[in-house]
N, C-alpha and C positions, 0 to 999 in steps of 0.2 A: 727349839731354834730352827730345826729343819722344816717344821710345819709352817712357820712364818715365811721362810724363804720360798717354799713351794707355792704357798698361797699368793705371795706377791708375784711370782712368775706367772701363775695362772690368771691373775687379775690384770696384770700390766702388759704382758707381751703381745697379746692379740690387739688391744687398742693402739699400742705403739706401732705395730706392724701395719695396721690399717690406716692410721692417720699420718704418722711421721714419715714412714718409708714410702708412702704413696707420693710424697713430695720430693724425697731424696732417693732417687733410683738411678744409679750410674748406668749409662747406656740403655736405659729403659728396662733394666733388670732389677727386680726387688729381691733381696735376700729373704729367706724363710727363717725368721728369728725363732719360731716355735720348733722347727726341725733342728736348728743349731743348738738351742738350749736343751732339747731332748737328747741329742747326741752327746753334748758335753756332760750332762748329768749321768748318762749311761757310762761314759768313760771314767768319770770321776768317782761315782758312788755305786756303780754296779747295775746289773740288769734289772733288778726288781724296782729300784727307784726310777731308772730310766723308763721302764715300761709304764709305771704309774704316772709319771709326769707326761709322757707321750700320749697316753690315753686321755688324761685330763685336758691337755692343750689341744689335742685333736678334737675332743668333744666340744670345747668352746669355739674352736674354729668352725666346725660343722654347724654349730648352733647359730653363729652369726653370719655365716657365708651364704646360706640359702642354696648351697650347691647340691651335689649328688650324695645325699644320704650320709653314710658314716665313713667315707673314704679317708678323711684326715684322721679320724680316730684310729683306724686300722693302720695306716701308714706311719703315723707318728709313734704309735705304740710299738710297732715292729722295729722302727728305727731306734728307739730307746732300748729295746730288748737286745737287738743285734749289736749295738755299740757297746753295751755292757758285756756281751759275750766276747766281743773282740778284745776289749780291755782285759778280760780275765785270761785270755790266751797269750797276751803279750807279757813278756817278762819285765819290760820297762816301757810304760806308756809315756811317749813324748809328743810334743806338738807335731813333729813330722810324721809320727805313726798314726795320728788321727786324721790327717789330711785326706788320704785315699778312701778310707771307709766313709767319711762324711760326704765326700764327693759322690761315691757310688750310691749311698743311701738317698742323697738329695735327688740324683738323677732318676733313681727307681721310683721315688715318691712322686716326682713330677710326671713320669710316664704313666703311672697308675692313675693319677688324678686326671691327666689328659684323656686317656682312653675311657675312663668312667664318665667323664663329662660329655664326650662326643664319641660314642661307640661306633658310629657308622661314618667315620671320617675317611678321607682319601689317604692312602699310605704315603703318597708323595708330600702331601701337606703335613702329615705327621713327622716325616723325616726333616722337612724344612723347619718345623717348630722345634724339633729336637736340636737342630743345629743352631738356630738363632735365639732360642729362649731357654731351653732346659739345660743344655751344657754350660752356657755362661752363668746361669743361676746356680748350678751345682758347683762351679768353680768359685763363685762368690761366697756361697755357703761354706765351702771348705776353707777358703781363705779367712773368713770371719771366725770359724771355729779354731783354726790354727792360731790366729792372733789373740783370741780370748784365752785359749789354753796357754799360750806362750806368756801372756801377761800374768796370768794366775801363777804360773810356775816361777816367774821372776819375783813375784811378791810372796813366794813361799806358801801359797795356799794349796799347792798340789803335792801330794805324796808321790814319790817316784815309783813306788810299787815294788822296788827291789829290796829284799831283806839283806841286812849285812850278814856276812858270813865270817866265821872264825878261821876258815881255811884260806890261806894266802899263798 
């Protein structure tokens, strides 16, 4: 069952991001669905599955983007690994608890992609793009991850991660 889920994510997320989200981008900012899915899988299923999905989605993004080498493969893989590690350290993973890690991972991924695409850019231009593009995209990614996790928890698809105790 998991293999069908992962295969459908691998085959559908990149085309949806490229076609649908290019038309629907609030304030000119497109959310990174691949990063959000990688973080959610890391939070829900652990660091190994998050790393695997991140590497797969990053490879497909790099394959179709024509960009700078293997940047998406590395950043998405690290995002899945780190989100799984954060979820392991939390005693109770909630929608509120995944907001900040997803925000920081999205901003870090955007900065790494920006610097690798234009290594000799002006620092003032980099700060301007950070303020106008990367921070709003990180916020949008974090809000999207928050909303999806919250919906999954309301539908009882998410295990809270807290074991019941006999001590009261």
